[in-house]
C-alpha positions as CSV (number, residue, x, y, z in Angstrom):
1,M,-95.2,-77.7,146.7
2,Q,-97.6,-75.0,147.9
3,N,-98.9,-74.1,144.4
4,I,-100.5,-77.4,143.5
5,K,-103.6,-79.1,145.0
6,N,-106.7,-81.2,144.2
7,I,-104.8,-83.8,142.1
8,A,-107.1,-86.3,140.4
9,H,-105.9,-89.2,138.2
10,T,-107.9,-90.9,135.5
11,N,-106.3,-94.0,133.9
12,L,-106.8,-93.9,130.1
13,S,-104.7,-97.0,129.2
14,N,-102.6,-99.6,131.0
15,E,-101.2,-101.5,128.0
16,W,-97.4,-101.5,127.3
17,A,-97.2,-98.5,129.6
18,K,-99.6,-96.5,131.7
19,L,-101.4,-93.4,130.3
20,D,-103.1,-91.2,132.8
21,K,-105.0,-87.9,132.6
22,I,-104.2,-85.8,135.6
23,D,-106.4,-82.9,136.6
24,Y,-105.0,-80.4,139.2
25,D,-105.3,-76.9,140.6
26,Y,-102.2,-74.8,140.0
27,K,-101.5,-71.4,141.6
28,F,-99.8,-69.0,139.2
29,K,-97.3,-66.2,140.2
30,N,-100.1,-63.6,140.0
31,G,-102.0,-65.6,142.8
32,E,-104.7,-67.0,140.5
33,W,-105.6,-70.6,140.8
34,K,-106.5,-72.5,137.6
35,R,-107.7,-76.0,137.0
36,L,-105.3,-77.7,134.5
37,S,-105.3,-81.1,132.8
38,R,-102.4,-83.0,131.4
39,E,-101.8,-86.5,130.1
40,T,-98.7,-88.4,131.3
41,Y,-97.2,-91.5,129.9
42,N,-95.5,-93.7,132.4
43,R,-93.4,-96.7,131.3
44,G,-90.9,-96.5,134.2
45,N,-87.3,-95.3,134.1
46,G,-84.6,-96.4,131.7
47,A,-80.9,-96.7,131.2
48,A,-78.7,-96.1,128.2
49,I,-75.1,-96.6,127.4
50,L,-72.6,-95.5,124.8
51,L,-69.8,-98.0,124.3
52,F,-66.6,-96.6,122.9
53,N,-63.2,-97.9,121.9
54,S,-60.5,-95.3,122.5
55,K,-57.8,-97.2,120.5
56,K,-59.9,-97.6,117.4
57,N,-61.9,-94.3,117.9
58,T,-65.2,-96.3,117.4
59,V,-68.6,-96.5,119.1
60,I,-71.3,-99.2,119.2
61,L,-74.8,-98.1,118.3
62,T,-78.0,-99.9,117.4
63,K,-80.5,-99.6,114.6
64,Q,-84.1,-100.7,115.0
65,F,-87.6,-100.0,113.9
66,R,-89.6,-97.5,116.1
67,M,-93.3,-97.3,115.4
68,P,-93.8,-93.8,116.9
69,I,-91.3,-92.4,114.5
70,Y,-92.9,-94.2,111.6
71,E,-96.4,-93.0,112.7
72,V,-95.3,-89.3,112.6
73,N,-93.2,-89.5,109.4
74,K,-93.8,-92.4,107.1
75,K,-90.4,-91.9,105.4
76,E,-88.7,-92.7,108.7
77,G,-89.0,-95.6,111.1
78,M,-85.6,-96.9,111.7
79,S,-83.7,-95.3,114.5
80,I,-80.0,-95.2,115.2
81,E,-79.5,-95.2,119.0
82,V,-77.2,-96.1,121.9
83,C,-78.0,-99.4,123.6
84,A,-80.9,-98.8,126.1
85,G,-83.6,-100.5,128.1
86,A,-86.3,-100.1,130.7
87,I,-85.4,-100.6,134.3
88,D,-87.2,-103.7,135.5
89,G,-88.4,-104.3,139.1
90,N,-85.8,-103.7,141.7
91,D,-82.9,-103.6,139.2
92,S,-80.6,-100.6,139.5
93,P,-79.8,-98.5,136.4
94,L,-76.3,-100.1,136.3
95,E,-77.6,-103.6,136.5
96,T,-80.1,-102.8,133.7
97,I,-77.5,-101.4,131.4
98,L,-75.0,-104.3,132.0
99,R,-77.8,-106.8,131.0
100,E,-79.0,-104.7,128.0
101,T,-75.5,-104.3,126.7
102,E,-75.1,-108.1,126.4
103,E,-78.6,-108.7,125.1
104,E,-78.7,-105.9,122.5
105,V,-75.1,-105.6,121.3
106,G,-73.4,-108.7,122.5
107,Y,-70.7,-107.2,124.7
108,K,-70.2,-108.3,128.3
109,I,-69.0,-105.3,130.3
110,N,-68.4,-105.4,134.0
111,S,-68.7,-101.7,134.8
112,A,-69.9,-98.5,133.3
113,K,-69.8,-94.8,134.4
114,Q,-73.0,-92.9,134.9
115,V,-72.4,-89.5,133.3
116,L,-75.9,-87.9,133.0
117,T,-79.5,-88.2,134.1
118,A,-82.2,-86.6,132.0
119,Y,-85.9,-86.4,131.4
120,T,-86.2,-86.5,127.6
121,S,-89.7,-85.1,127.4
122,P,-90.9,-84.0,130.9
123,G,-94.0,-82.4,129.6
124,A,-95.5,-85.8,128.7
125,L,-93.2,-88.6,129.8
126,T,-92.4,-89.7,133.4
127,E,-89.3,-91.6,132.2
128,K,-86.0,-90.6,133.7
129,M,-83.0,-91.8,131.7
130,F,-79.8,-92.8,133.4
131,L,-77.0,-92.4,130.9
132,F,-73.7,-94.3,131.0
133,I,-70.5,-94.7,129.0
134,A,-68.0,-97.6,129.0
135,E,-65.0,-98.7,127.0
136,Y,-65.3,-101.9,125.0
137,S,-62.8,-104.1,123.3
138,E,-63.2,-107.1,120.9
139,E,-62.4,-109.5,123.8
140,M,-65.6,-108.4,125.5
141,K,-67.8,-109.7,122.5
142,V,-69.7,-112.7,123.8
143,N,-72.5,-113.0,121.3
144,K,-73.9,-111.4,118.1
145,G,-76.4,-109.2,120.0
146,G,-79.6,-108.2,118.3
147,G,-81.9,-108.3,121.3
148,L,-84.2,-111.0,122.6
149,D,-86.8,-112.9,120.6
150,S,-89.0,-113.0,123.7
151,E,-89.1,-109.2,123.6
152,D,-89.8,-109.1,119.9
153,E,-86.5,-107.2,119.3
154,E,-84.7,-107.1,116.0
155,I,-81.7,-104.9,116.6
156,E,-78.8,-104.3,114.1
157,V,-75.5,-103.7,115.8
158,L,-73.4,-100.9,114.3
159,E,-69.7,-100.2,115.0
160,L,-69.0,-96.8,113.6
161,A,-66.0,-94.4,113.6
162,F,-66.7,-91.8,116.3
163,H,-66.3,-88.9,113.9
164,K,-68.9,-90.5,111.6
165,A,-71.4,-90.8,114.4
166,I,-71.0,-87.1,115.1
167,K,-71.5,-86.3,111.4
168,M,-74.7,-88.4,111.5
169,I,-76.0,-86.1,114.2
170,E,-75.2,-83.1,112.1
171,G,-76.8,-84.8,109.0
172,G,-80.0,-85.7,110.8
173,E,-79.4,-89.5,110.7
174,I,-79.2,-89.7,114.5
175,V,-82.2,-87.9,116.0
176,D,-82.6,-89.8,119.3
177,A,-82.1,-87.4,122.2
178,K,-80.3,-89.9,124.6
179,S,-77.9,-90.9,121.8
180,I,-77.1,-87.3,120.9
181,M,-76.5,-86.4,124.6
182,L,-74.1,-89.3,125.1
183,L,-72.2,-88.8,121.8
184,Q,-71.8,-85.1,122.5
185,Y,-70.7,-85.9,126.1
186,L,-68.0,-88.2,124.7
187,Q,-67.0,-85.5,122.2
188,I,-66.5,-83.0,124.9
189,H,-64.8,-85.2,127.5
190,K,-62.9,-87.8,125.5
191,F,-62.1,-87.4,121.8
């Protein structure tokens, strides 16, 4: 890009993820250069999946505590979401979501279809989400799910009628962006 230069990074935190302050010169359309400063939160990329059963018209979702939601609104904290996880090391988005599906919701699937890719908050987060769908059946259930103790996960697995999940978006019970995108994708393309 010709309209950006003099990029300087200052690391503010390197805990669960990396928080950087980035200062840079940006040239606006009027030709003026300005020095800008932004903070970026980098925890890597992620993958998410919506499991659906076309015979039963059901979907598998998760429910778990999310501290950032609680911090902003003390009346909330539990989040209903699709199964998701961070992409580790050299894993592909597909490898990640196949592993996360078994760990979080207890279903062993062998394939999934990537349907969307999205930045959920590009003004602050570097994370790109790779969004998948896959059909599930009871025969694919290999464990109870719930996440890994080693990752301090406590995940409730929900099997819901698809129409109920859509109503939960409308009613404000499902407010997670990746989950809304995948449920609406399925609404448009499947049911």
